[in-house]
BALOBA-1460 file (C-alpha; in Angstrom, 3 decimals):
// residues 129
<rec num="1" residu="m" x="0.000" y="0.000" z="0.000"/>
<rec num="2" residu="t" x="1.440" y="3.296" z="-1.018"/>
<rec num="3" residu="a" x="0.876" y="6.662" z="0.583"/>
<rec num="4" residu="g" x="-2.056" y="8.540" z="-0.903"/>
<rec num="5" residu="i" x="-3.858" y="5.505" z="-2.307"/>
<rec num="6" residu="i" x="-7.107" y="4.589" z="-0.577"/>
<rec num="7" residu="t" x="-8.476" y="1.114" z="-0.911"/>
<rec num="8" residu="v" x="-12.103" y="0.279" z="-1.595"/>
<rec num="9" residu="d" x="-12.514" y="-1.123" z="1.927"/>
<rec num="10" residu="e" x="-11.276" y="2.117" z="3.465"/>
<rec num="11" residu="l" x="-13.688" y="4.126" z="1.312"/>
<rec num="12" residu="q" x="-16.571" y="1.887" z="2.356"/>
<rec num="13" residu="q" x="-15.626" y="2.302" z="6.015"/>
<rec num="14" residu="q" x="-15.467" y="6.079" z="5.651"/>
<rec num="15" residu="n" x="-18.825" y="6.109" z="3.855"/>
<rec num="16" residu="q" x="-20.326" y="3.972" z="6.615"/>
<rec num="17" residu="l" x="-18.988" y="6.368" z="9.271"/>
<rec num="18" residu="i" x="-20.406" y="9.352" z="7.391"/>
<rec num="19" residu="e" x="-23.798" y="7.620" z="7.043"/>
<rec num="20" residu="n" x="-23.801" y="6.830" z="10.789"/>
<rec num="21" residu="q" x="-22.984" y="10.450" z="11.621"/>
<rec num="22" residu="n" x="-25.738" y="11.681" z="9.292"/>
<rec num="23" residu="q" x="-28.241" y="9.317" z="10.926"/>
<rec num="24" residu="l" x="-27.220" y="10.544" z="14.377"/>
<rec num="25" residu="l" x="-27.651" y="14.152" z="13.246"/>
<rec num="26" residu="k" x="-31.099" y="13.372" z="11.810"/>
<rec num="27" residu="n" x="-32.142" y="11.722" z="15.075"/>
<rec num="28" residu="r" x="-30.850" y="14.674" z="17.074"/>
<rec num="29" residu="n" x="-32.678" y="17.141" z="14.839"/>
<rec num="30" residu="q" x="-35.911" y="15.158" z="15.162"/>
<rec num="31" residu="l" x="-35.612" y="15.182" z="18.954"/>
<rec num="32" residu="l" x="-34.910" y="18.908" z="18.937"/>
<rec num="33" residu="d" x="-37.918" y="19.543" z="16.682"/>
<rec num="34" residu="e" x="-40.186" y="17.476" z="18.942"/>
<rec num="35" residu="s" x="-39.016" y="19.272" z="22.066"/>
<rec num="36" residu="l" x="-39.496" y="22.666" z="20.392"/>
<rec num="37" residu="k" x="-43.025" y="21.687" z="19.360"/>
<rec num="38" residu="k" x="-43.810" y="20.659" z="22.932"/>
<rec num="39" residu="q" x="-42.448" y="23.935" z="24.257"/>
<rec num="40" residu="n" x="-44.437" y="25.898" z="21.689"/>
<rec num="41" residu="n" x="-47.611" y="24.047" z="22.667"/>
<rec num="42" residu="l" x="-47.005" y="24.919" z="26.305"/>
<rec num="43" residu="v" x="-46.343" y="28.554" z="25.496"/>
<rec num="44" residu="k" x="-49.355" y="28.843" z="23.183"/>
<rec num="45" residu="g" x="-51.701" y="28.084" z="26.067"/>
<rec num="46" residu="n" x="-54.240" y="30.798" z="26.614"/>
<rec num="47" residu="f" x="-55.097" y="32.304" z="29.999"/>
<rec num="48" residu="l" x="-58.557" y="30.788" z="29.772"/>
<rec num="49" residu="t" x="-57.360" y="27.261" z="28.901"/>
<rec num="50" residu="d" x="-56.237" y="24.522" z="31.252"/>
<rec num="51" residu="n" x="-52.995" y="22.535" z="31.100"/>
<rec num="52" residu="q" x="-54.348" y="20.155" z="28.448"/>
<rec num="53" residu="g" x="-55.436" y="23.039" z="26.200"/>
<rec num="54" residu="h" x="-59.180" y="22.751" z="26.895"/>
<rec num="55" residu="k" x="-61.206" y="25.905" z="27.426"/>
<rec num="56" residu="s" x="-61.837" y="26.370" z="31.136"/>
<rec num="57" residu="s" x="-65.162" y="27.918" z="32.112"/>
<rec num="58" residu="i" x="-64.131" y="28.054" z="35.771"/>
<rec num="59" residu="r" x="-61.206" y="30.310" z="34.854"/>
<rec num="60" residu="l" x="-63.557" y="32.541" z="32.881"/>
<rec num="61" residu="m" x="-65.960" y="32.732" z="35.825"/>
<rec num="62" residu="c" x="-63.122" y="33.529" z="38.247"/>
<rec num="63" residu="f" x="-61.824" y="36.228" z="35.903"/>
<rec num="64" residu="f" x="-65.252" y="37.891" z="35.688"/>
<rec num="65" residu="a" x="-65.657" y="37.689" z="39.466"/>
<rec num="66" residu="l" x="-62.274" y="39.350" z="39.939"/>
<rec num="67" residu="i" x="-63.140" y="42.155" z="37.505"/>
<rec num="68" residu="t" x="-66.471" y="42.630" z="39.288"/>
<rec num="69" residu="a" x="-64.690" y="42.789" z="42.669"/>
<rec num="70" residu="i" x="-62.332" y="45.434" z="41.327"/>
<rec num="71" residu="i" x="-65.283" y="47.459" z="40.000"/>
<rec num="72" residu="f" x="-67.215" y="47.144" z="43.279"/>
<rec num="73" residu="g" x="-64.105" y="48.102" z="45.251"/>
<rec num="74" residu="s" x="-63.513" y="51.151" z="43.074"/>
<rec num="75" residu="l" x="-67.150" y="52.216" z="43.355"/>
<rec num="76" residu="s" x="-67.106" y="51.798" z="47.134"/>
<rec num="77" residu="l" x="-63.963" y="53.951" z="47.380"/>
<rec num="78" residu="i" x="-65.569" y="56.618" z="45.221"/>
<rec num="79" residu="n" x="-68.753" y="56.360" z="47.259"/>
<rec num="80" residu="a" x="-66.845" y="56.665" z="50.553"/>
<rec num="81" residu="h" x="-65.147" y="59.883" z="49.486"/>
<rec num="82" residu="k" x="-68.307" y="61.644" z="48.468"/>
<rec num="83" residu="s" x="-69.232" y="64.264" z="51.013"/>
<rec num="84" residu="s" x="-72.955" y="63.811" z="50.386"/>
<rec num="85" residu="n" x="-72.887" y="60.172" z="51.556"/>
<rec num="86" residu="t" x="-73.734" y="60.085" z="55.250"/>
<rec num="87" residu="n" x="-75.182" y="56.565" z="55.324"/>
<rec num="88" residu="n" x="-72.569" y="54.216" z="56.826"/>
<rec num="89" residu="n" x="-74.683" y="51.143" z="56.069"/>
<rec num="90" residu="s" x="-74.179" y="51.469" z="52.302"/>
<rec num="91" residu="s" x="-70.410" y="51.690" z="52.802"/>
<rec num="92" residu="s" x="-70.330" y="48.409" z="54.731"/>
<rec num="93" residu="s" x="-72.540" y="46.716" z="52.138"/>
<rec num="94" residu="d" x="-70.137" y="47.897" z="49.408"/>
<rec num="95" residu="v" x="-67.225" y="46.345" z="51.292"/>
<rec num="96" residu="n" x="-69.222" y="43.140" z="51.810"/>
<rec num="97" residu="m" x="-70.054" y="42.889" z="48.103"/>
<rec num="98" residu="t" x="-66.408" y="43.450" z="47.192"/>
<rec num="99" residu="f" x="-65.335" y="40.738" z="49.634"/>
<rec num="100" residu="i" x="-67.962" y="38.306" z="48.314"/>
<rec num="101" residu="f" x="-66.785" y="38.774" z="44.728"/>
<rec num="102" residu="l" x="-63.138" y="38.390" z="45.771"/>
<rec num="103" residu="v" x="-63.989" y="35.076" z="47.432"/>
<rec num="104" residu="a" x="-65.943" y="34.084" z="44.323"/>
<rec num="105" residu="a" x="-62.895" y="34.891" z="42.213"/>
<rec num="106" residu="f" x="-60.402" y="32.710" z="44.079"/>
<rec num="107" residu="a" x="-62.306" y="30.010" z="45.986"/>
<rec num="108" residu="p" x="-63.581" y="27.895" z="43.033"/>
<rec num="109" residu="k" x="-60.141" y="27.444" z="41.508"/>
<rec num="110" residu="a" x="-58.642" y="26.557" z="44.910"/>
<rec num="111" residu="l" x="-61.414" y="24.020" z="45.529"/>
<rec num="112" residu="q" x="-60.850" y="22.533" z="42.092"/>
<rec num="113" residu="k" x="-57.124" y="22.104" z="42.821"/>
<rec num="114" residu="f" x="-57.887" y="20.416" z="46.160"/>
<rec num="115" residu="a" x="-60.334" y="18.066" z="44.437"/>
<rec num="116" residu="e" x="-57.785" y="17.198" z="41.740"/>
<rec num="117" residu="i" x="-55.107" y="16.471" z="44.345"/>
<rec num="118" residu="k" x="-57.511" y="14.320" z="46.351"/>
<rec num="119" residu="g" x="-58.536" y="12.439" z="43.206"/>
<rec num="120" residu="e" x="-54.898" y="11.810" z="42.287"/>
<rec num="121" residu="t" x="-54.055" y="10.471" z="45.755"/>
<rec num="122" residu="e" x="-57.101" y="8.178" z="45.747"/>
<rec num="123" residu="q" x="-56.177" y="6.907" z="42.301"/>
<rec num="124" residu="k" x="-52.622" y="6.183" z="43.478"/>
<rec num="125" residu="k" x="-53.998" y="4.239" z="46.449"/>
<rec num="126" residu="e" x="-56.216" y="2.168" z="44.132"/>
<rec num="127" residu="n" x="-53.279" y="1.472" z="41.829"/>
<rec num="128" residu="e" x="-51.176" y="0.298" z="44.759"/>
<rec num="129" residu="i" x="-53.838" y="-2.229" z="45.769"/>
């Protein structure tokens, strides 16, 4: 064998190595594409959709209750600063309505999370049996 001459076997080995490297690169690119798609799906989630991408009516209800609480709170502050308002009873009812809507904004979602956690723990117990 002289220097500079490549045999057919050496060429086949080099071609096989190049094909293996190309296959590894294709596999890596496919994995990267899949992970990017998963990340994009997670990012594309809307505020009013749950983790699986389904529209969540409980989130919509909580959002409206929060907006209503903010409106009632603003109106009660405006009402409290008016000099013509001498009735203290209406001020306390404004605060009560604001509090009720704040509870309505946050309690349903918290209860849903507790129910999901309880359901998951019960399902784990059943799977263990």
